[in-house]
N, C-alpha and C positions, 0 to 999 in steps of 0.2 A: 702503151704496153703495160706500164705499171699502174696499179689501182690506187696508189697513195700519192697525194699531191705534196708539194714542198711545204705548203702551209700546214698540212696535217703533221708532217715530219717535225717541223719547228715547234708546233704546239705540243707534240709528244715530249720533246726535249724540255720545254718549259714546265710541263706538268710533272715530269720526273724530278724537277728541282723545287716543286711547290710554288711555282710562279703562275701568274695569271695568263690565260690564253689570249691570243690576238685574233683579230678578224681579217688581217691582211699583213703583207710583208713590206709595204712601202712607207710605214710609219704613220699612216693616217689614224690608227687606233691609239696613238700616243705612247706606244711601247717600242723601244729600240731593240730590234732582233738581230742586229748586225753580228754580234758575237756568236750567237747560236747558228746563224747562217754560215759564218766562217768555219765553225767546227764541222757542220754538216758537209760543206764543200770539201773539206780536207779528207774526211772519211770516205766520201763518195769517190774521190780521186785515188785514195790509197787502196780501197777495195778493188777498183778496176785495174790498178797497176799490177795486181796479182796475175792477170791474164785469165779470163773466164770464157766459157763457151759462147757467151753473147757478144763479146767485144774483141775476140782474137781471130785473126784471119791469116791463112797461109796462101801465098801467091807465088807464081813464077814470073819473073820480070827480066827483061833485057835492058842494058844501058842504052840511052839515046845516042845520037851521032856524036855528042860531045863527051860521052862516057859517064854520064850521070844517071842515077836511078831515082826518079821522082816517085813519091808515094802519094796516095789519095789525100786531097785537101778536106778540110772540115765542111760539113754540109748541114742541112736542117736537123739531122738526127744525132749528130755528135759534135764534139768540140775539138776534133782533130786527133792526130796520132800522138800517143804519149810514150810509146816504146816500140822498138823494132829490133830484130836480131836476124842474123844470117843463119838459115837452117842447113843449106847445102854446104858441103865441105870444100874449101878453097885454100890454096897456099900461095904465098908471094914468091919472089925470086930467091929469097933466102931460105925457103922451105918452111916458113912460119905459118901457122894457121891464121886465117884472116877473120877477125871479129869486127862486128859492125854495130852501129847504133843509129838512131834517128837524129837528124839535124835540121833545125829550122821549124818555125811554127806556121807561118803563112803558107809556104810551099815546102813541106817536109821532103827530105831526101835521105837516102842511105849513105852513111859516112863510114869509111874504112878506118877503123881505130888503129889497126895494126900498122898501117903505112901512113897514117895521118893525112888522108886525102879523100876527096869526094869523087875521084875519077876511078872508074871501073873498066875492066877489059871489055871493049866493044865486041859483041857477038857471042859473049858467054851468057848462059842462062843462070840466074841466081834464084834460089828458093828462099823466100823471106817470110817471116812471121811478124806481123805488126799488131799492136794493141791500140784500139781506139778508146777515147773517153766519151762514152755515151751521155746524152743529156738525161737528167733525172726522170723525165716522163717516159723515156724509152728503156728504162731498166726494169727487169722482172720484179714483180711484187715481192717475192721472197728476198731478193737482193736489197730492195728498198728497205724492207723491214730489218734486215741484218745491219744495214748502215745506220738506220735510226737507233737501233739498240746500242751500237758502239758510240754514236754521237751523243746519245742521252747520258750514257755513263760518263763520258768525258766532260760534258757540260755540267753535270751534277758535281763532279769532283772539283771543277774549277770554281763554281759558284757557291756551292753549299759545303762540300767536303765531308758529307755525312758517311761514316764508315758502314753503318747498317744498310743504308740505301745503296751504297756501292756494291755490297755483297749481293743484294737482290738484283741489281742491274747487271752484274757480272754473269749471273745465272741466266738471265734473259738474253744477254749478248751471246752466250755459248749456245743456247737453244736455237736462236734464229740463224746463227751462222751455220749450225749443223743442218738445219732445214734447207738452207740455200745450197750448201755444199752437196747434199744428196741430190738435189735437183740438177745442179751443174754437172755432177758426175753422170747422171742419167742422160742429160742432153749431149754430153760428149760421147756417150756409149763407151765409156772407159771400161776396158776389160782386159785382164792379163793375157787371156788367150787370143783376143782379137787385136790388141794394140801393143802387145809385148814383143819380145824377140822372136825371130822366126822359129826357133826351136820350141817355143811355147805355142805358137799359132798352129802347129801341126796337130796338136791335141784337140783342136776345136773341129767339130763336124763341118765338113765343107758343103754338104748337101742339106740345106735347111728344109727342103720339101720332104725329105725322108723322115725328118724329125717329127713331122705332123701326120705322117702316113700311118693309120692304124695297123696296116699289115706289117709294119716294121717294129711294132711294139713288142717288147719281151716281157712275159709274165712268169712269175715264180710258180712252178708246178709243185705244189705241196701235196701231201697225202692226208686224206680225211681220217679222223680217229674213230 
């Protein structure tokens, strides 16, 4: 999905700090890239924790016969679920709103934080939004580039600590994050009139076909001088 390899990302970080580039990430080139890889992994996780259009899913699930709600396990495309929350509104016997989080790594499940239990009411439908941590190669190129910019800035600050270089990298970080954010917003089709409160949605035209019908166009009838 993404056009940038991890090797390219690491070399970008090394280049930003004035270090020599490497031909691999397994140490065969004689350069230890473990620290750079650690920073890249950290920013890759932190960016995805924000919940993006490419890694966030909303599903409706029912508890199994034992009252537990199991979430999808990791597969070839991702490293598992890193966050989950309850979207539908539910209250317990005391009238308190139920909040939830993900529990477990090998077999993640939804955990009731309010009541401190993993048992849910059997037969009740729950709307859940969970966030997966996608693998590097499955991230959009714009997101890869934004992560690279943040990781390069952090690596340079830790290794070199050059103030002028940090200013340049900060501008680069801002630019690439803005580029990805614009793409992410477009992918979500986020719109105040489409996704906002019901009283705002009524202002959006319901019949899209009429919007493209030339017979429905309105022209200003001016007077010629």
